[in-house]
A tleap script that builds the chain and sets N, CA, C and O, in Angstrom:
source leaprc.protein.ff14SB
mol = sequence {
  NMET ASN ALA ILE THR ILE ASN THR LEU PRO
  GLN GLU ILE SER LEU PRO THR ALA THR PRO
  VAL LEU LYS PRO GLU VAL SER THR GLU ASN
  PHE LYS ASP THR LEU SER LYS PHE VAL GLN
  SER VAL ASN ASP LEU GLN THR LYS ALA GLY
  ASN ALA GLU THR SER PHE LEU LYS GLY ASP
  ILE THR ASP VAL HIE GLN VAL MET ILE ALA
  VAL GLU GLU ALA SER VAL ALA PHE GLU LEU
  LEU MET GLU ILE ARG ASN LYS LEU LEU ASP
  SER TYR GLN GLN ILE ILE ARG MET SER CVAL
}
set mol.1.N position { 15.717 102.801 -0.257 }
set mol.1.CA position { 14.479 102.944 0.492 }
set mol.1.C position { 13.863 101.350 0.233 }
set mol.1.O position { 13.758 100.630 -0.759 }
set mol.2.N position { 13.502 101.209 1.759 }
set mol.2.CA position { 12.654 100.194 2.172 }
set mol.2.C position { 11.289 100.172 1.463 }
set mol.2.O position { 10.622 101.157 1.782 }
set mol.3.N position { 10.691 99.375 0.627 }
set mol.3.CA position { 9.440 99.314 0.376 }
set mol.3.C position { 8.682 98.318 1.361 }
set mol.3.O position { 9.073 97.223 1.765 }
set mol.4.N position { 7.401 99.038 1.665 }
set mol.4.CA position { 6.810 98.554 2.970 }
set mol.4.C position { 5.221 97.887 1.854 }
set mol.4.O position { 4.574 98.363 0.920 }
set mol.5.N position { 5.187 96.807 2.514 }
set mol.5.CA position { 4.169 96.341 1.574 }
set mol.5.C position { 2.558 96.187 2.698 }
set mol.5.O position { 2.638 95.900 3.892 }
set mol.6.N position { 1.274 96.441 1.999 }
set mol.6.CA position { 0.195 96.180 2.891 }
set mol.6.C position { -0.432 95.215 2.269 }
set mol.6.O position { -0.584 95.005 1.066 }
set mol.7.N position { -0.951 94.373 3.646 }
set mol.7.CA position { -1.827 93.046 3.031 }
set mol.7.C position { -3.009 93.997 2.711 }
set mol.7.O position { -3.317 94.896 3.493 }
set mol.8.N position { -3.581 93.808 1.691 }
set mol.8.CA position { -5.016 94.174 1.136 }
set mol.8.C position { -5.581 93.543 0.977 }
set mol.8.O position { -6.733 93.853 0.671 }
set mol.9.N position { -5.222 92.292 1.057 }
set mol.9.CA position { -6.358 91.101 1.234 }
set mol.9.C position { -7.599 90.782 2.321 }
set mol.9.O position { -7.124 90.383 3.384 }
set mol.10.N position { -8.653 90.834 2.329 }
set mol.10.CA position { -9.585 90.623 3.096 }
set mol.10.C position { -9.266 89.686 4.068 }
set mol.10.O position { -8.827 88.683 3.504 }
set mol.11.N position { -9.302 89.491 5.911 }
set mol.11.CA position { -9.008 88.683 6.259 }
set mol.11.C position { -10.698 88.212 6.772 }
set mol.11.O position { -11.729 88.881 6.703 }
set mol.12.N position { -10.442 86.539 7.390 }
set mol.12.CA position { -12.361 86.309 7.701 }
set mol.12.C position { -12.169 86.601 9.211 }
set mol.12.O position { -11.255 86.279 9.971 }
set mol.13.N position { -13.586 87.482 9.465 }
set mol.13.CA position { -13.452 87.850 11.038 }
set mol.13.C position { -14.197 86.633 11.513 }
set mol.13.O position { -15.030 85.929 10.942 }
set mol.14.N position { -13.772 86.590 12.480 }
set mol.14.CA position { -15.056 85.033 13.237 }
set mol.14.C position { -15.701 85.865 14.089 }
set mol.14.O position { -15.142 86.735 14.756 }
set mol.15.N position { -16.922 85.611 14.088 }
set mol.15.CA position { -17.912 86.513 14.846 }
set mol.15.C position { -18.398 85.683 16.055 }
set mol.15.O position { -18.334 84.460 15.936 }
set mol.16.N position { -18.872 86.200 17.196 }
set mol.16.CA position { -18.905 85.002 18.033 }
set mol.16.C position { -20.429 84.422 18.102 }
set mol.16.O position { -21.457 85.079 17.939 }
set mol.17.N position { -20.333 83.167 18.355 }
set mol.17.CA position { -21.275 82.182 18.074 }
set mol.17.C position { -22.404 82.505 19.558 }
set mol.17.O position { -22.033 82.882 20.670 }
set mol.18.N position { -23.612 82.257 19.175 }
set mol.18.CA position { -25.085 82.348 20.120 }
set mol.18.C position { -25.127 81.400 20.757 }
set mol.18.O position { -25.317 80.314 20.211 }
set mol.19.N position { -24.962 81.507 22.114 }
set mol.19.CA position { -25.202 80.212 23.197 }
set mol.19.C position { -26.621 79.540 22.708 }
set mol.19.O position { -27.254 80.438 22.152 }
set mol.20.N position { -27.406 78.252 22.696 }
set mol.20.CA position { -28.531 77.924 22.987 }
set mol.20.C position { -28.830 78.384 24.154 }
set mol.20.O position { -28.065 78.223 25.105 }
set mol.21.N position { -29.990 79.027 24.261 }
set mol.21.CA position { -30.694 79.143 25.820 }
set mol.21.C position { -31.425 77.748 25.893 }
set mol.21.O position { -32.100 77.119 25.078 }
set mol.22.N position { -30.987 77.488 27.321 }
set mol.22.CA position { -30.917 76.040 27.926 }
set mol.22.C position { -32.249 76.122 28.794 }
set mol.22.O position { -32.305 77.009 29.645 }
set mol.23.N position { -33.211 75.348 28.652 }
set mol.23.CA position { -34.179 75.063 29.478 }
set mol.23.C position { -33.888 74.686 30.548 }
set mol.23.O position { -33.008 73.826 30.521 }
set mol.24.N position { -34.408 75.075 31.961 }
set mol.24.CA position { -34.404 75.183 33.052 }
set mol.24.C position { -34.630 73.639 33.496 }
set mol.24.O position { -35.825 73.508 33.232 }
set mol.25.N position { -34.368 72.886 33.809 }
set mol.25.CA position { -34.625 71.373 34.420 }
set mol.25.C position { -35.747 71.137 35.229 }
set mol.25.O position { -35.472 71.263 36.422 }
set mol.26.N position { -37.048 70.804 34.976 }
set mol.26.CA position { -38.058 70.498 35.891 }
set mol.26.C position { -38.206 69.655 37.018 }
set mol.26.O position { -38.266 68.434 36.875 }
set mol.27.N position { -38.277 70.236 38.203 }
set mol.27.CA position { -37.765 69.456 39.296 }
set mol.27.C position { -38.996 68.562 39.304 }
set mol.27.O position { -40.024 68.957 38.753 }
set mol.28.N position { -38.932 67.154 40.013 }
set mol.28.CA position { -39.708 66.312 40.066 }
set mol.28.C position { -40.277 66.324 41.429 }
set mol.28.O position { -41.424 66.101 41.816 }
set mol.29.N position { -39.045 66.684 42.151 }
set mol.29.CA position { -39.511 66.751 43.444 }
set mol.29.C position { -40.879 67.685 44.031 }
set mol.29.O position { -40.791 68.844 43.624 }
set mol.30.N position { -41.730 67.518 44.622 }
set mol.30.CA position { -42.788 68.297 45.434 }
set mol.30.C position { -42.260 69.281 46.263 }
set mol.30.O position { -41.029 69.252 46.267 }
set mol.31.N position { -42.938 70.468 47.232 }
set mol.31.CA position { -42.574 71.383 47.499 }
set mol.31.C position { -42.725 70.601 49.081 }
set mol.31.O position { -41.941 71.022 49.932 }
set mol.32.N position { -43.746 69.429 49.526 }
set mol.32.CA position { -43.407 68.606 50.677 }
set mol.32.C position { -41.679 68.375 50.918 }
set mol.32.O position { -40.895 68.899 51.709 }
set mol.33.N position { -41.569 67.722 50.240 }
set mol.33.CA position { -40.265 66.913 49.884 }
set mol.33.C position { -38.787 68.002 49.847 }
set mol.33.O position { -37.635 67.588 49.980 }
set mol.34.N position { -39.025 68.870 49.719 }
set mol.34.CA position { -38.157 70.336 49.389 }
set mol.34.C position { -38.326 70.760 50.955 }
set mol.34.O position { -37.326 70.991 51.636 }
set mol.35.N position { -39.195 70.821 51.309 }
set mol.35.CA position { -39.562 72.087 52.840 }
set mol.35.C position { -38.689 70.562 53.941 }
set mol.35.O position { -37.773 70.815 54.723 }
set mol.36.N position { -39.240 69.107 53.733 }
set mol.36.CA position { -38.610 68.206 54.620 }
set mol.36.C position { -37.559 68.305 54.529 }
set mol.36.O position { -37.097 68.543 55.645 }
set mol.37.N position { -36.377 68.239 53.362 }
set mol.37.CA position { -35.192 68.104 53.259 }
set mol.37.C position { -34.425 69.540 54.180 }
set mol.37.O position { -33.441 69.518 54.918 }
set mol.38.N position { -35.316 70.716 53.787 }
set mol.38.CA position { -34.478 71.801 54.453 }
set mol.38.C position { -34.763 71.618 56.177 }
set mol.38.O position { -33.833 71.899 56.933 }
set mol.39.N position { -35.614 71.308 56.547 }
set mol.39.CA position { -36.282 71.064 57.808 }
set mol.39.C position { -35.155 70.095 58.577 }
set mol.39.O position { -34.779 70.312 59.729 }
set mol.40.N position { -34.679 68.984 57.743 }
set mol.40.CA position { -33.660 68.118 58.149 }
set mol.40.C position { -32.463 68.543 57.946 }
set mol.40.O position { -31.610 68.074 58.699 }
set mol.41.N position { -32.088 69.371 57.073 }
set mol.41.CA position { -30.817 69.887 56.922 }
set mol.41.C position { -30.579 70.895 58.357 }
set mol.41.O position { -29.621 70.780 59.122 }
set mol.42.N position { -31.785 71.963 58.505 }
set mol.42.CA position { -31.585 72.651 59.960 }
set mol.42.C position { -31.098 71.591 60.896 }
set mol.42.O position { -29.974 71.664 61.393 }
set mol.43.N position { -32.002 70.514 61.169 }
set mol.43.CA position { -32.070 69.848 62.362 }
set mol.43.C position { -30.493 69.580 62.351 }
set mol.43.O position { -29.977 69.786 63.449 }
set mol.44.N position { -29.607 69.157 61.330 }
set mol.44.CA position { -28.385 68.682 61.197 }
set mol.44.C position { -27.510 70.024 61.695 }
set mol.44.O position { -26.489 69.869 62.365 }
set mol.45.N position { -27.868 71.006 61.413 }
set mol.45.CA position { -26.805 71.955 61.571 }
set mol.45.C position { -26.964 72.544 63.214 }
set mol.45.O position { -26.263 73.364 63.806 }
set mol.46.N position { -28.142 71.797 63.667 }
set mol.46.CA position { -28.143 72.167 65.026 }
set mol.46.C position { -27.804 71.166 65.857 }
set mol.46.O position { -27.723 71.430 67.056 }
set mol.47.N position { -27.522 69.738 65.363 }
set mol.47.CA position { -26.746 68.527 66.050 }
set mol.47.C position { -25.456 68.689 66.060 }
set mol.47.O position { -24.786 67.989 66.819 }
set mol.48.N position { -24.657 69.925 64.976 }
set mol.48.CA position { -23.505 69.755 64.500 }
set mol.48.C position { -23.188 71.193 65.531 }
set mol.48.O position { -22.011 71.507 65.709 }
set mol.49.N position { -23.922 71.740 65.958 }
set mol.49.CA position { -23.518 73.083 66.726 }
set mol.49.C position { -23.346 72.646 68.020 }
set mol.49.O position { -22.423 73.051 68.727 }
set mol.50.N position { -24.437 71.590 68.495 }
set mol.50.CA position { -24.226 70.833 69.988 }
set mol.50.C position { -23.382 70.246 69.882 }
set mol.50.O position { -22.654 70.335 70.871 }
set mol.51.N position { -23.017 69.597 69.122 }
set mol.51.CA position { -22.062 68.331 69.207 }
set mol.51.C position { -20.153 69.329 69.081 }
set mol.51.O position { -19.071 68.891 69.471 }
set mol.52.N position { -20.363 70.282 68.607 }
set mol.52.CA position { -19.198 71.565 68.607 }
set mol.52.C position { -19.032 71.985 70.171 }
set mol.52.O position { -18.004 72.097 70.838 }
set mol.53.N position { -20.139 72.143 70.460 }
set mol.53.CA position { -19.928 72.975 71.556 }
set mol.53.C position { -19.848 71.757 72.678 }
set mol.53.O position { -19.101 72.125 73.585 }
set mol.54.N position { -20.175 70.927 72.827 }
set mol.54.CA position { -19.712 69.853 73.740 }
set mol.54.C position { -18.114 69.265 73.617 }
set mol.54.O position { -17.433 69.017 74.613 }
set mol.55.N position { -17.700 69.108 72.390 }
set mol.55.CA position { -16.372 68.998 72.017 }
set mol.55.C position { -15.985 70.048 72.264 }
set mol.55.O position { -14.917 70.044 71.652 }
set mol.56.N position { -16.068 71.102 72.783 }
set mol.56.CA position { -14.995 72.467 72.983 }
set mol.56.C position { -14.940 72.474 74.548 }
set mol.56.O position { -13.988 72.666 75.305 }
set mol.57.N position { -15.932 72.271 74.735 }
set mol.57.CA position { -16.386 71.893 76.733 }
set mol.57.C position { -15.453 70.917 77.423 }
set mol.57.O position { -14.697 71.077 78.381 }
set mol.58.N position { -15.709 69.895 76.694 }
set mol.58.CA position { -14.175 68.581 76.481 }
set mol.58.C position { -13.136 69.045 76.504 }
set mol.58.O position { -12.313 68.873 77.403 }
set mol.59.N position { -12.976 69.784 75.415 }
set mol.59.CA position { -11.177 70.392 75.462 }
set mol.59.C position { -10.863 69.112 74.061 }
set mol.59.O position { -9.861 68.396 74.078 }
set mol.60.N position { -11.715 69.058 73.162 }
set mol.60.CA position { -11.293 68.304 72.169 }
set mol.60.C position { -11.180 69.301 70.725 }
set mol.60.O position { -10.397 69.244 69.776 }
set mol.61.N position { -12.071 70.018 70.959 }
set mol.61.CA position { -11.915 71.647 70.244 }
set mol.61.C position { -11.130 72.724 70.888 }
set mol.61.O position { -11.610 73.357 71.828 }
set mol.62.N position { -9.876 72.976 70.398 }
set mol.62.CA position { -9.391 74.067 70.862 }
set mol.62.C position { -9.441 75.545 70.288 }
set mol.62.O position { -8.810 76.539 70.649 }
set mol.63.N position { -10.494 75.366 69.166 }
set mol.63.CA position { -10.838 76.564 68.570 }
set mol.63.C position { -12.001 77.062 68.461 }
set mol.63.O position { -12.962 76.578 67.864 }
set mol.64.N position { -11.913 78.438 69.270 }
set mol.64.CA position { -13.730 78.667 69.048 }
set mol.64.C position { -13.889 79.352 68.108 }
set mol.64.O position { -14.905 80.032 68.249 }
set mol.65.N position { -13.360 79.534 67.143 }
set mol.65.CA position { -13.901 79.794 66.268 }
set mol.65.C position { -14.355 78.738 65.492 }
set mol.65.O position { -15.132 78.965 64.566 }
set mol.66.N position { -13.962 77.571 65.751 }
set mol.66.CA position { -15.015 76.520 64.726 }
set mol.66.C position { -16.496 76.576 65.425 }
set mol.66.O position { -17.557 76.547 64.802 }
set mol.67.N position { -16.350 76.661 66.833 }
set mol.67.CA position { -17.425 76.378 67.736 }
set mol.67.C position { -18.360 77.389 67.364 }
set mol.67.O position { -19.534 77.067 67.184 }
set mol.68.N position { -18.000 78.533 67.231 }
set mol.68.CA position { -18.864 80.233 66.751 }
set mol.68.C position { -19.634 80.073 65.266 }
set mol.68.O position { -20.718 80.580 64.976 }
set mol.69.N position { -18.962 79.405 64.575 }
set mol.69.CA position { -19.079 79.037 63.072 }
set mol.69.C position { -20.477 78.393 63.017 }
set mol.69.O position { -21.445 78.809 62.381 }
set mol.70.N position { -20.409 77.374 63.749 }
set mol.70.CA position { -20.984 75.815 63.507 }
set mol.70.C position { -22.851 76.719 64.321 }
set mol.70.O position { -24.043 76.457 64.164 }
set mol.71.N position { -22.116 77.725 65.098 }
set mol.71.CA position { -23.464 77.828 66.032 }
set mol.71.C position { -24.114 78.690 65.196 }
set mol.71.O position { -25.271 78.453 64.848 }
set mol.72.N position { -23.425 79.819 64.766 }
set mol.72.CA position { -23.930 80.984 64.232 }
set mol.72.C position { -25.083 80.498 62.701 }
set mol.72.O position { -26.172 80.992 62.410 }
set mol.73.N position { -24.236 79.276 61.913 }
set mol.73.CA position { -24.893 78.464 60.829 }
set mol.73.C position { -26.363 77.698 61.334 }
set mol.73.O position { -27.466 77.797 60.796 }
set mol.74.N position { -26.127 77.206 62.091 }
set mol.74.CA position { -27.323 76.807 62.756 }
set mol.74.C position { -28.139 77.971 63.202 }
set mol.74.O position { -29.278 77.853 62.750 }
set mol.75.N position { -28.009 78.940 63.843 }
set mol.75.CA position { -28.729 80.100 64.355 }
set mol.75.C position { -29.392 80.703 62.643 }
set mol.75.O position { -30.578 80.971 62.452 }
set mol.76.N position { -28.704 80.767 61.976 }
set mol.76.CA position { -28.817 81.623 60.685 }
set mol.76.C position { -29.723 80.639 59.832 }
set mol.76.O position { -30.577 81.127 59.091 }
set mol.77.N position { -29.571 79.368 59.912 }
set mol.77.CA position { -30.611 78.354 59.072 }
set mol.77.C position { -31.557 78.251 60.294 }
set mol.77.O position { -32.641 77.925 59.810 }
set mol.78.N position { -31.672 78.350 61.460 }
set mol.78.CA position { -33.033 78.229 61.876 }
set mol.78.C position { -34.369 79.432 61.519 }
set mol.78.O position { -35.556 79.432 61.193 }
set mol.79.N position { -33.299 80.359 61.821 }
set mol.79.CA position { -34.266 82.044 61.625 }
set mol.79.C position { -34.866 81.912 60.369 }
set mol.79.O position { -36.083 82.037 60.239 }
set mol.80.N position { -33.991 81.627 59.274 }
set mol.80.CA position { -34.303 81.250 57.757 }
set mol.80.C position { -35.664 80.298 57.703 }
set mol.80.O position { -36.399 80.374 56.718 }
set mol.81.N position { -35.954 79.447 58.745 }
set mol.81.CA position { -36.766 78.404 58.521 }
set mol.81.C position { -37.944 79.066 59.402 }
set mol.81.O position { -39.093 78.693 59.165 }
set mol.82.N position { -37.761 79.841 60.208 }
set mol.82.CA position { -38.837 80.678 61.277 }
set mol.82.C position { -39.383 81.171 60.055 }
set mol.82.O position { -40.415 80.619 59.674 }
set mol.83.N position { -38.798 82.319 59.190 }
set mol.83.CA position { -39.487 83.059 58.456 }
set mol.83.C position { -40.373 82.469 57.298 }
set mol.83.O position { -41.463 82.890 56.908 }
set mol.84.N position { -39.558 81.264 56.785 }
set mol.84.CA position { -40.480 80.412 55.821 }
set mol.84.C position { -41.795 80.035 56.440 }
set mol.84.O position { -42.853 79.937 55.818 }
set mol.85.N position { -41.623 79.829 57.753 }
set mol.85.CA position { -43.147 79.171 58.228 }
set mol.85.C position { -43.721 80.328 58.701 }
set mol.85.O position { -44.938 80.247 58.873 }
set mol.86.N position { -43.272 81.240 58.926 }
set mol.86.CA position { -44.408 82.802 59.102 }
set mol.86.C position { -44.921 83.393 57.456 }
set mol.86.O position { -45.910 84.100 57.263 }
set mol.87.N position { -44.183 83.005 56.628 }
set mol.87.CA position { -44.676 83.254 55.313 }
set mol.87.C position { -45.789 82.451 55.066 }
set mol.87.O position { -46.892 82.963 54.870 }
set mol.88.N position { -45.526 80.641 55.050 }
set mol.88.CA position { -46.459 80.075 54.995 }
set mol.88.C position { -47.606 79.922 55.520 }
set mol.88.O position { -48.498 79.157 55.156 }
set mol.89.N position { -47.596 80.782 56.540 }
set mol.89.CA position { -48.676 81.113 57.910 }
set mol.89.C position { -49.459 82.060 57.614 }
set mol.89.O position { -50.650 81.786 57.768 }
set mol.90.N position { -49.189 83.235 57.186 }
set mol.90.CA position { -49.532 84.477 56.199 }
set mol.90.C position { -50.554 84.024 55.211 }
set mol.90.O position { -51.757 84.243 55.357 }
set mol.91.N position { -49.974 83.310 54.081 }
set mol.91.CA position { -50.235 83.131 53.274 }
set mol.91.C position { -51.691 82.269 53.135 }
set mol.91.O position { -52.690 82.655 52.529 }
set mol.92.N position { -51.526 81.003 53.862 }
set mol.92.CA position { -52.523 79.945 54.505 }
set mol.92.C position { -53.711 81.184 54.916 }
set mol.92.O position { -54.718 81.368 54.232 }
set mol.93.N position { -53.380 81.967 56.144 }
set mol.93.CA position { -54.402 82.846 56.466 }
set mol.93.C position { -55.036 83.778 55.395 }
set mol.93.O position { -56.222 84.096 55.491 }
set mol.94.N position { -54.200 84.247 54.308 }
set mol.94.CA position { -54.825 84.988 53.147 }
set mol.94.C position { -55.642 84.347 52.252 }
set mol.94.O position { -56.623 84.925 51.786 }
set mol.95.N position { -55.251 82.807 51.848 }
set mol.95.CA position { -56.194 82.098 51.576 }
set mol.95.C position { -57.445 81.725 52.072 }
set mol.95.O position { -58.403 81.702 51.300 }
set mol.96.N position { -57.620 81.328 53.657 }
set mol.96.CA position { -58.821 81.382 54.048 }
set mol.96.C position { -59.687 82.597 54.173 }
set mol.96.O position { -60.843 82.342 54.510 }
set mol.97.N position { -59.376 83.959 53.964 }
set mol.97.CA position { -59.886 85.016 54.392 }
set mol.97.C position { -60.751 85.361 52.707 }
set mol.97.O position { -61.714 86.090 52.471 }
set mol.98.N position { -59.953 84.525 51.815 }
set mol.98.CA position { -60.821 84.803 50.458 }
set mol.98.C position { -62.181 84.342 50.509 }
set mol.98.O position { -62.473 83.291 51.079 }
set mol.99.N position { -63.258 85.279 49.785 }
set mol.99.CA position { -64.409 85.031 49.463 }
set mol.99.C position { -64.325 84.309 48.269 }
set mol.99.O position { -63.570 84.738 47.396 }
set mol.100.N position { -65.004 83.227 48.066 }
set mol.100.CA position { -65.610 82.952 46.455 }
set mol.100.C position { -66.411 83.148 46.017 }
set mol.100.O position { -66.566 82.824 44.840 }
savepdb mol mol.pdb
quit
């Protein structure tokens, strides 16, 4: 008969270690700068879309998908900018209506 041996010595169990909680980085950028950068990026996307349309009409770009993607990116960014503007105006009007 073959003897079966069972290892009865306790093995070390490795438990998962907790990862330290990272504090969010505090931005030194103010709201005005953030909004200004966003407006600039929307403007850049509008310019890029216009250039893509012009290049397509000249025949430099033959892929209509590139043009449509650029136009839609610019459109979505502009719509987001308008929604942000609307929310800011609503907030301002609410603050004005507050009584002291």
